[in-house]
N, C-alpha and C positions, 0 to 999 in steps of 0.2 A: 214260693208255695208255703203256706203256713203249715207248721209241723202237724197239727191236728186236723188238717183238711181231710175231706172225705177221700180224695184221690190218694193222699199219702197213706191213709189207713188201709185202703184196698191194696196198694202196692206193698205196704209193709207186711200185710198178711201173706201176699204172694211170695215175698222175699223169704219169710220164715218157712213157708211151705217148701220152697225150692231148696233151702238149706237142709231141711229135714230129709228131703228126697235124695239130694246129691251128696251131702256131707254126713248124713246119719243123725243129725240133730240141729237144733237152732243154735245160732252163734250171737244173737243179739238183734238190735233194731236196725232197720235199713239206714236210718239217719247216721248211725255210728260208722257206716262203711262208705259214706258218700265220697270222701277224698280218694279212697282206693278205687272205687268203681269209676270215678271221673278220670282216672289215669288213662282210660281208653282214648280220651280226646287228645292227650299228649302223644300217644303212639301214632295216631293218624295226623301227621303234621307236615307241612311244606315249609322248608326253611325260608323261602321267599315270600309266601303268602300267609303263613301262620296256620292256625288250627283250622280244621275242617268245620268246626262249629264255633259260633261266636254269639255273644250277647252284645247287641248294639242299641243305640238310642234311636227311637222313632223320630223322624223329622216332622211328623204330623202331630204327635201327642206328647213327645218327650219321655214316653214310657220305654222300658226296656223291651226289646223284641229279639227274636232269635233267628239265625240264618245257618243254613247248611251249604257247604261247598266253599272252597277258597277262590282265589283269582280275582276278586273284586278290587278295583283300585281304591286306594285310601281316600277317604272323605266323600265317597258316593253316599247318596241318601237312601235310607231304608224306611219302610213304614209297614204297619200292620196290614196283612192281606185283607182282612175283613173290611177295613176302611177303604182300601184301594179298589176293591171289586165293586164298591158302590159309589166311588168318587167319579165324578164326571171329569174326564181328561179333555181339556180343550185341544182340538187338533191344531196343527200348525197351519199357517196360511199357504196359499199357492206360491207366494213369493219366498216363503221360508224353506221350501223344499227344492230349490233350484240347483243346489250343489251340497256336497257333504258338509263342508265347514259351516255353511249357513244353517243346516239342519242341527248340527251339534250345538251351535251358539243358541239357536232358538229353544232347544230343549234344556239348556243349562240349568235353569232355575226350577224346572218343572218335571224332571225325570226322577221317578222313585222306583226302587227295587223292592219287590214284595218280601216280607219276612213273616215268621210265625204262621206258615201256611198249613192249614188243616183242611183236607178235602174228603169227599166221598162220605161213606157211612162211618165217620169217625166220631168218637165221643170220649169224654173224660181224658182230655189231652191238655197238658200245661207245659209252658216254657219249652216248646219243641217247634220244629220246622220240617216241612216236606213230609207230612204224615198223611197217608192215604188209607182209607178203609181200615182204620185201626182203633183200638180202644184201650183205655187205661195206660197212657203213655206219658212219661215225664222226662224232661231234659234229654230228649232223644231226637235223632235227625235222620231223614231218609228211611222212614218206616212205612212198609206197605203190607196190608193184610195180616196184621199181627196184634197181639194183646198182652197186657201186663209186661211192659217194657220200660226200663229206666236206665239212664246214663248209657245209651247205646247208639251206635252209628250204623246206618245202611243195613237194615234187617228186613227180610222179605218172606213172602209165601208161607203164611201160617205159623210163624214163630210165636212162641208163648213162654212166659216166665223167663225173661232174658234180662240179665243185669250186667252192665259194664262190658258189653261184648260188641263185636263189630264185623261188618262185611260178610254176611252169610244169608242163608235161607234155610228154612225149616229147622230152626233151633228150638229145642224144648228143654226147659230147666237147665239153663246155661248161665255160668258165672265166669266173666273175664276170659272168654274164648273168642277167637278171631280166624278169619280166612277159612271158611268151611261150609259144608252143606250137610243137612240131615244128621243132626246130632241129638240124641236124647240123653240127658244127664251128663254134664261135663263141666269141669273147672280147669281153666288154664290150658285149654286145648288150642293148638295152632295148626292150620293147614291139614284139613281132614275132610272125609266124606263118608257117609253111611256108617256111622259109629254110634256106640252108646257106652255110658259109664267110662269116660276118658278123663284122666286127671294129669295135668301138667306134662303134656306130651306133645310131640311135633311129628308131622307127616305120618298120620295114622289113617288107614283106609280099610273099609269093610271089616271092622274089628269091634270087639267090645271087651269091657273089663281090662283096661290097660292103664297103668300108672307109671309116671316118670320114665317114659320110654320114647324112642325115636325110630322112625322108618319101619313101622310094623304094618304089614298088609295081610289081611285075612287071619288075624291072630285073636287069641282069647286067653285070659288069665296070665297076663304078662306084667311084671314089675321090673323096672330097670333093664328092660330088654330080656329079662330072664323068664323063660317059660316055667310055669308052675302048674301043679295039679289044681283042680277046682277047690278042693278043701284047703290046701295050703294057701292059695291066693286069697280066699275069703278070710282066712285067719289073719294073714298079714295085712290085708286091706283094712280090716276092722281096727287094728292097732294104729295104722298110719292115719286113718281118718280122725281118730281121737286126737292124735298129735297135731294134725292140721287144724282141727277145731280149737285146740288149746292155743295155738299160735295166732289164729285169727282173733280170738277173744282177747288175747294179750296185746297184740300189735295193731289190730283193726285193719290189717292187710296181710297179703301173702305174696311172696315174690312171684313174678311171672316166670314162665318156662325159660325165657331168655335170661332173666336175672339169675335164676338158679344156675344156669350154665356159666354165666359171668362170675358168679360167686364161688364156683368150684375151682380148686387149685389142682385137681387131678389131671394128669396128662392123658391125651387121647390114646386109646388102645389102637394098635394097628389092625388093618383089615386083613384077616387071614384068607389066603387062597386067591386074592386078587393079584393079577399080573400087572406090573407097571411097565407099560409099553406105549409106544406112539400109536394113538388111535385116531383114525380119520375124523375130523370134526364134522358135526352135523351139516349136511349140505343144504343150501338154500339159495334161491335166486331172487333178486329184487325186480326182475323184469315184469312179472305180472302185477306187482304192486305199483311200479312206475307207470305201466300202461293204465292201470286202474285210476291212478291219480290224474293222468291226462284226461281220461274219460270224465272224471268227476269235475275237474275244473272247466272242461268244455261245456258240460251241462250247466254248471252253476254260474260261470263267469263269461261264457261265450268264447273263450280261448283256452287252448291247452297249455299247461305249465308242466315243466319237469319237476319231479319231486325235489331234486336238489336245489332248484331255484327258490323254493319257499320253505326250505328246511328250517331256517331261523323262525319264521312265522309259525310253523307247526310245532316247533320244539318248546314254545313258551311255557307249556304246562308239564313238560317232562320232569319226572322226579329224579333228577340227577343222571349222571352218566352210568351206563352199564359197566360193571366191573368184571374182570376176567381173572381166572386163576386156573392152575393145573391141578386136577384132582388126583387121588391116589392111583388111578389106573392110567394116568397120562392124558386123559381127556381135558378139553377146555370147557370150563363151565362159565356161563354168563349169569350174573346175578345182580340184583339191586339191593344195596344195603338198607335202603329206606323201607323195603318190604317187611323187614323185621323191626319196624316200629321205632326206628331211631334209638333203640336201646343198646345196641352193640357199642361197647367201649374198647374191647380188645380186637385183635386181628381175627376177623371172621373167616378170612380166606382159608385158613388151615382146616376149617370144619366143612367147607363146601364140597358136596358130591353131586353127581348127576343121577338121573333115574336108573341108569344101567348099573349103578353101584349100590343101590338101596339094599339089594338082597344080601350083600356082604356086610353093610353097615348094620343091618338088622340083627346080625349074629353076635356082635360084640355086646357083652352084657356085664352087669354087676354080679357079684357073688351073693349067695343067700344071706351071709352075715351082713352084707352091705345094705340090704333092703329092709332089715327088721326095724331100723331106727330112722326117723325122719332126718335127724342130724347127720347120720352117716350117708344117707342118700344125697343130701345137700353138699356134702364134701366130695362125693365120688361121681356125681352125675356128669360132670364135664368129661369124663373118660369115655362116654358112649355117645356124646352129642355131636354126631355128624349131621349137618344141616343140608337138606335137599330143597331147592326151590324148583327144580326141574320137574315138569309134568307134561307128558304128551299123551293125549287121549283123543283118538280119532282125528288127528291133526297132521297137516303136512305143509311143507314149504314155510317153515317158521324161522325167522331171522332175528336173533337177539331178543327173543321173547321167552323168558324162563318157563312160564306156565301157559300151555295152550290146551283148551278144551273144545273139541269139535270145531276147529278153526283151520283156515287155510290162507296162504298168501298174506301173512301178517309180519310186521317188523317194528322193532324199536319201542316196545313198551312192556310192562311187567306181566300182564295177565290178559290173555285173549279168551273170551268166553263166547263161543258161538259167533265168531267174527269171520268175515270173508273180505279180503282186500282191505287192509287197514294198517295204519302206521302212526307213530308218535302220539298215541293216546295216553291219557293219564290213567294208569291202572287198567281200565277197561270199560267197555260199553256193551253190555250183553245183547246178543241177538241182533247185531247191526253189521252192515256191510258197506263197503266204499266209504269208510269213515276215517277221518284224519284229524289229529290235533284236538281231540275232544275228550270229554269226561262224563261218564254216567248218562250217556244218551242211548236209550234202549229201543229195540225194535224199530230201527231207523236205517235209512240208506241215502247215500250221496250227501255226506255231511262234512263240513269243515269248521273247526274251531267252535264247537257248540257244546254247552254244558247243561247237565241235569234236565234232560228232555225225554219225552216218550212219544213214540209213533210219529216220527217226522220223515218227510221226503224232501230232498233237495233244499238244504239250508246252509247258510254261512252266518256264523255269529248268532245263533239262536240261543237264548238263555231262559230256561224254565218254561218251555213251550210244549204243547202236546197236540196230537191229532191234527197236524197241519202240514202244509207243503209250500215250497217256494217262499221261505222266510229268510230275511236278511237283517242282521243287526237289530233284533227286536227282543223284547222281554215280556214274558207272561202272555203269550198268545195261544189261544185254544180254538180248535175247530175252524181254522182259517186257511186261506190260500192267497198267494201273491201279496205279501206284506213286507214293508221295509221301514226301518227306523221308527218303530212304533212300540207302544207299551199298553198292557192291560186291555186286550181286545179279545172278544169272542165272536165267532161267526163273521169275521171280516173278510173282505175281498178287494183286491186292487186298491190298497191303502198305503200311503206313504206319510210318515209323521202323523199318524192317526187320522189323516184326511182321506176320506173315500173319494175315489176318482172314477171317471169313465174309463173303460178298459183301454181305449186307444191312448188317452192321456197318460194313464199309469204306465203303459208299456214304453211310451216315449221318454218319460222321466226316468224310468228304471234303466233304460239303455244308457242314458247320460251318466247316471250314478255308477253303473257297472263299468263304464268306460274310465271314469276317474279311479275306481278301485283297481282295475287292471293296469292302468298307467303307473300307479304308485307301487303296486306289487312288482312290476317289471323293473322299475328304477331303483327301488329300495329293498325288495324282497320281503317286505312286511308293511303293515299299515300304521298310521300314527294314532289310530283310535281303535277301540274295541267295544263290544256290547257291555263289557264290564267296567267301562270308564265313562259312561254317559252321565251327564249332569255335573261334571267337574271341570 
């Protein structure tokens, strides 16, 4: 993007307006803070697959294009979505769809993954991917129904004026904040909901006017976990914002909340009043999840599989193993280090608490003299930084899932969001049920190993598909049903290898292909191909 382009000018104005509203005054040009804001992409990172967003070369034009989501095999071919949607994809012949290896070989030189996707009522979008019904978007990925967005990942539902942030909905005037919902005016906020005016804080809910704090629920006028009067808070806040602006202008970045904790040499304060005793661990049973997986595999593959039989196949996208530690009250906490953005360099276990301990952790605080200076806060903040990943909201039977929101019968992933009967998903797939080994597949059910999809029913290996059912190992399919090993189709039915077939012929070949898949899963517990490795 040229510095003086119209989009840059509009976003630069939005940036300055955001800084004025959130920080009290402007701190310079958007371009000066590009390296800092781009750090969000390093935080969302898979050690095996790399960054969630990438710039890659189009195999049709040699131009740079942009993709959202990891897990693609090295050397697969990407191309501009605008070109692919108008490109005639020659279907495979009837002889080329007789078995899976023949299909894979036939597609080898002609399979392209879409990139730089901008759909719906979107406008003023550059160097971005997976942007839906959004305007004024630059270098951002997974953006839906939002505007004035730059250097941001996975932002939804009416977010506006968002810079360098990630994984949330309804953000307004946000800078470098992640994992939250419904924030108005925030910088450096992590793990929050229904808040406003939050600065460099973690695990804040139903609160406003909170700075450099942890584990605050239903609070107002708090700095360093210390409750202040409104007058005193506003006085101290004014001075701190001036110091924050000065540091930003000087350094062109500000440490994240996690970095602030890492940089503090202060020892953790003990939790007063908490009893250290053996507490029964959260009860859960895998039985309904196992039964749900049998039901799902029977529907999708024609035969039931035990969850344990395909564990390796489903775990391919899992973000590391869950870690366990004993908390101050003797409870066992399950957490994923990667949820905190790969920034932890020290021993995080000593800081981990569970939801039942938040009320105690909220009471440890800095003293008034500690919060008057930004330098002193940075020295002392480690003393109050108890970290809670645990969240249970209207959820039950949760097994090794730190955060569960309106979910039941879920296991072995980091964050369940309105999920029912689910396991081994990468972070989460909102509003989906009977979903296994998948990532960012929303409003869907009976799903195995499918990524970045919307409104699907009965799929295995669907990638970037929408409003479809009975989809197998296919990419970029919309408004279709009964499709296998196909790419870039809309309104298709009874199709294999982009070849439309009579219903009876389709069902006959489908049965043979599913038989091959079942045999391989039974013998090896996984498959030698995936929808993310086509064309190589």
